[in-house]
C-alpha positions as CSV (number, residue, x, y, z in Angstrom):
1,X,0.0,0.0,0.0
2,X,2.8,2.4,0.9
3,X,4.6,1.6,-2.3
4,X,1.4,2.4,-4.3
5,X,1.0,5.7,-2.5
6,X,4.6,6.6,-3.2
7,X,4.1,5.8,-6.9
8,X,1.0,8.0,-7.0
9,X,2.9,10.8,-5.4
10,X,5.7,10.4,-7.9
11,X,3.3,10.5,-10.8
12,X,1.6,13.6,-9.4
13,X,4.9,15.4,-9.0
14,X,5.9,14.5,-12.5
15,X,2.5,15.7,-13.8
16,X,2.9,19.0,-11.9
17,X,6.4,19.4,-13.3
18,X,5.2,19.0,-16.9
19,X,2.4,21.4,-16.2
20,X,4.8,24.0,-14.9
21,X,7.0,23.6,-17.9
22,X,4.0,23.9,-20.2
23,X,2.9,27.1,-18.4
24,X,6.4,28.6,-18.6
25,X,6.6,27.7,-22.3
26,X,3.2,29.1,-23.1
27,X,3.8,32.4,-21.1
28,X,7.2,33.1,-22.7
29,X,8.7,33.8,-19.2
30,X,12.5,33.8,-19.4
31,X,15.4,34.5,-17.1
32,X,18.9,35.7,-18.0
33,X,21.7,34.1,-15.8
34,X,24.7,36.4,-16.2
35,X,28.0,35.0,-15.0
36,X,31.5,36.5,-14.7
37,X,34.3,34.0,-15.4
38,X,36.8,36.8,-16.0
39,X,39.6,37.2,-13.4
40,X,38.5,40.7,-12.7
41,X,35.3,42.6,-11.9
42,X,32.9,43.5,-14.7
43,X,29.8,45.7,-14.8
44,X,27.0,44.2,-17.0
45,X,24.5,46.5,-18.6
46,X,21.1,45.9,-20.1
47,X,19.0,47.8,-22.7
48,X,15.6,46.9,-23.9
49,X,11.9,47.3,-24.0
50,X,10.5,47.3,-21.4
51,X,13.4,48.0,-19.1
52,X,14.6,45.0,-17.0
53,X,14.6,45.2,-13.2
54,X,18.3,45.7,-13.3
55,X,19.9,47.9,-16.0
56,X,23.5,48.0,-14.6
57,X,25.3,46.3,-11.8
58,X,28.7,45.1,-10.5
59,X,29.7,41.4,-10.9
60,X,32.9,40.2,-9.1
61,X,35.0,37.2,-10.5
62,X,33.0,34.0,-10.1
63,X,29.7,35.6,-9.4
64,X,26.4,35.1,-11.2
65,X,23.1,36.9,-11.1
66,X,19.6,36.0,-12.3
67,X,17.7,38.8,-14.1
68,X,14.0,38.0,-15.0
69,X,12.5,39.3,-18.2
70,X,9.0,39.3,-19.6
71,X,7.3,37.8,-22.8
72,X,8.1,39.9,-25.8
73,X,11.2,41.5,-24.3
74,X,13.6,42.8,-26.9
75,X,17.1,44.1,-26.1
76,X,20.7,43.5,-25.5
77,X,23.1,42.6,-22.7
78,X,26.8,43.5,-22.5
79,X,29.6,43.9,-19.9
80,X,31.6,47.0,-19.1
81,X,35.2,47.0,-17.9
82,X,37.5,49.3,-16.0
83,X,34.7,51.1,-14.2
84,X,34.8,53.5,-11.2
85,X,31.5,54.7,-9.6
86,X,30.9,56.9,-6.6
87,X,28.2,56.4,-4.0
88,X,25.5,58.0,-6.2
89,X,26.3,55.6,-9.1
90,X,28.1,58.3,-11.2
91,X,31.4,57.4,-12.9
92,X,32.8,56.0,-16.1
93,X,34.0,52.8,-17.7
94,X,36.9,52.1,-20.0
95,X,34.8,49.9,-22.3
96,X,31.0,49.6,-22.8
97,X,30.1,52.7,-20.9
98,X,26.5,53.8,-20.7
99,X,26.3,57.5,-20.0
100,X,28.6,57.4,-17.0
101,X,26.1,55.7,-14.7
102,X,26.1,52.3,-12.9
103,X,22.4,51.8,-13.8
104,X,22.3,52.3,-17.6
105,X,18.6,53.3,-17.4
106,X,17.8,53.2,-21.1
107,X,21.3,54.2,-22.5
108,X,23.1,51.7,-24.6
109,X,26.8,50.6,-24.7
110,X,29.5,53.0,-26.1
111,X,31.3,51.0,-28.7
112,X,33.3,48.8,-28.8
113,X,31.4,46.2,-26.8
114,X,30.4,42.6,-27.3
115,X,26.6,42.3,-27.3
116,X,24.1,39.6,-26.6
117,X,20.9,40.5,-28.5
118,X,17.5,38.8,-28.1
119,X,13.8,39.1,-28.8
120,X,11.8,36.8,-26.6
121,X,8.8,35.2,-28.3
122,X,5.3,35.6,-26.8
123,X,3.2,32.4,-26.3
124,X,4.6,29.7,-28.6
125,X,6.5,32.1,-30.7
126,X,10.3,31.4,-30.9
127,X,13.0,33.6,-29.5
128,X,15.5,35.2,-31.9
129,X,19.0,35.7,-30.5
130,X,22.6,36.4,-31.5
131,X,26.0,37.6,-30.3
132,X,27.2,40.6,-32.2
133,X,30.6,42.3,-32.7
134,X,29.2,44.7,-35.3
135,X,29.9,47.5,-32.7
136,X,33.3,46.0,-31.9
137,X,34.5,43.7,-29.2
138,X,35.6,44.0,-25.6
139,X,35.1,40.6,-23.9
140,X,34.7,36.9,-24.8
141,X,31.0,36.1,-24.5
142,X,29.0,32.9,-24.9
143,X,25.2,32.6,-24.6
144,X,23.4,29.2,-24.2
145,X,19.6,28.5,-24.0
146,X,18.6,26.3,-21.1
147,X,15.3,24.4,-20.5
148,X,14.7,24.5,-24.2
149,X,11.9,23.4,-26.5
150,X,13.1,22.2,-29.9
151,X,16.6,22.3,-31.4
152,X,18.6,25.2,-29.9
153,X,22.2,26.3,-30.2
154,X,24.7,28.1,-28.0
155,X,26.3,31.1,-29.7
156,X,29.0,33.6,-29.1
157,X,32.8,33.4,-28.9
158,X,35.2,32.2,-26.3
159,X,38.2,33.6,-28.2
160,X,40.0,36.7,-27.0
161,X,40.0,38.8,-30.1
162,X,41.9,41.6,-28.3
163,X,45.1,39.5,-28.6
164,X,45.0,39.6,-32.5
165,X,43.3,43.0,-32.9
166,X,44.9,45.0,-35.7
167,X,46.8,48.1,-34.4
168,X,44.4,50.5,-36.1
169,X,41.4,49.0,-34.3
170,X,43.0,48.7,-30.8
171,X,41.7,50.4,-27.7
172,X,44.5,50.5,-25.1
173,X,44.2,50.7,-21.3
174,X,45.7,49.5,-18.1
175,X,43.1,47.1,-16.8
176,X,44.2,43.9,-15.1
177,X,44.0,40.8,-17.3
178,X,44.2,42.6,-20.6
179,X,46.1,41.3,-23.6
180,X,49.2,43.5,-24.0
181,X,47.3,46.5,-22.7
182,X,44.5,46.1,-25.3
183,X,41.1,46.4,-23.6
184,X,38.9,46.3,-26.8
185,X,38.9,46.0,-30.5
186,X,36.9,48.6,-32.6
187,X,34.8,47.8,-35.6
188,X,36.2,49.1,-38.9
189,X,33.1,51.3,-39.1
190,X,33.9,53.0,-35.8
191,X,37.6,53.3,-36.6
192,X,37.3,54.7,-40.2
193,X,33.7,55.8,-40.6
194,X,33.5,54.7,-44.2
195,X,30.1,53.6,-45.8
196,X,31.6,50.4,-47.0
197,X,32.5,49.3,-43.5
198,X,29.3,50.8,-41.9
199,X,26.9,49.3,-44.5
200,X,25.5,52.8,-45.1
201,X,24.9,55.0,-48.1
202,X,25.2,53.0,-51.3
203,X,26.4,50.0,-49.2
204,X,23.2,49.9,-47.2
205,X,22.1,46.5,-48.5
206,X,23.4,42.9,-48.4
207,X,24.4,42.9,-52.1
208,X,26.8,45.9,-51.9
209,X,27.9,45.5,-48.3
210,X,30.2,42.5,-48.2
211,X,32.6,41.1,-45.6
212,X,35.7,43.2,-45.3
213,X,39.3,42.4,-44.3
214,X,38.5,43.6,-40.8
215,X,35.2,41.8,-40.4
216,X,36.8,38.6,-41.6
217,X,39.2,38.8,-38.6
218,X,36.2,38.7,-36.3
219,X,34.5,36.0,-38.3
220,X,37.5,33.6,-38.4
221,X,37.9,33.9,-34.6
222,X,34.1,33.7,-33.9
223,X,32.2,31.9,-36.7
224,X,28.8,32.0,-34.9
225,X,28.9,35.7,-34.0
226,X,27.9,38.7,-36.2
227,X,30.9,40.3,-37.8
228,X,29.2,42.9,-39.9
229,X,25.7,44.2,-40.4
230,X,24.4,41.7,-43.0
231,X,26.1,38.6,-41.5
232,X,22.7,37.0,-40.7
233,X,23.0,33.6,-42.4
234,X,25.4,32.1,-39.8
235,X,24.8,34.4,-36.8
236,X,21.1,34.5,-36.0
237,X,19.5,31.6,-34.0
238,X,16.0,30.7,-32.9
239,X,14.8,28.8,-29.9
240,X,12.2,28.6,-27.2
241,X,13.9,28.6,-23.8
242,X,13.1,29.4,-20.2
243,X,16.6,30.6,-19.4
244,X,19.6,31.9,-21.2
245,X,23.1,31.5,-19.6
246,X,25.3,34.4,-20.6
247,X,28.9,33.9,-19.6
248,X,31.7,36.5,-20.0
249,X,35.3,35.1,-20.3
250,X,34.0,31.5,-20.5
251,X,37.5,30.0,-20.8
252,X,39.1,32.0,-18.0
253,X,39.8,30.6,-14.5
254,X,38.4,32.5,-11.6
């Protein structure tokens, strides 16, 4: 009799678990778990509609934080480096700065910055997500869907592009853990401002705006990440997940 009761309880628990998963899937509720595997402190920022509960915060080496989102949320997440803030939250960051504030509050990252971008589907609609270096690169970044429905892929790049960044794209600084003093790698668009690199003017379409020498450097190091504006074919992914794990410096030891 006790065994039969135990089996029934197990079946009920399993049924409730499936019901919870179904409800989460149907509602489109999603959480971002942001982790710092870098050997130094970073300051992640978020920008999207509507604003998330946290738009900027400090994350020490080895720390993680869970940030809830809502169905239909569309935006981006990045990490700032070399920041100093006073008690009021005013200050500045060497890379990825968002208006000189700890809480970004609707202000995006100053390039160059590695970006995780996502639009969360509502109901049974799929999520669309990518990691982009179109605005340049400051940190290795990998994003992986968890609790998924269907076939989903991790994306991003564990390589440190700062090590091989061309001299003309380098942003130098004194931050701990940097490669030869390089804290970020600009995009060719930011460095030179030419239409052919920015995919603007007569180059504002996928036919005329093609991969450049500089975007190819990003693409070779990070095949799954956006290297220029029309790099959609190998860089945009779809999924339906309850959580996304976003890891900065995934190969570093903390």
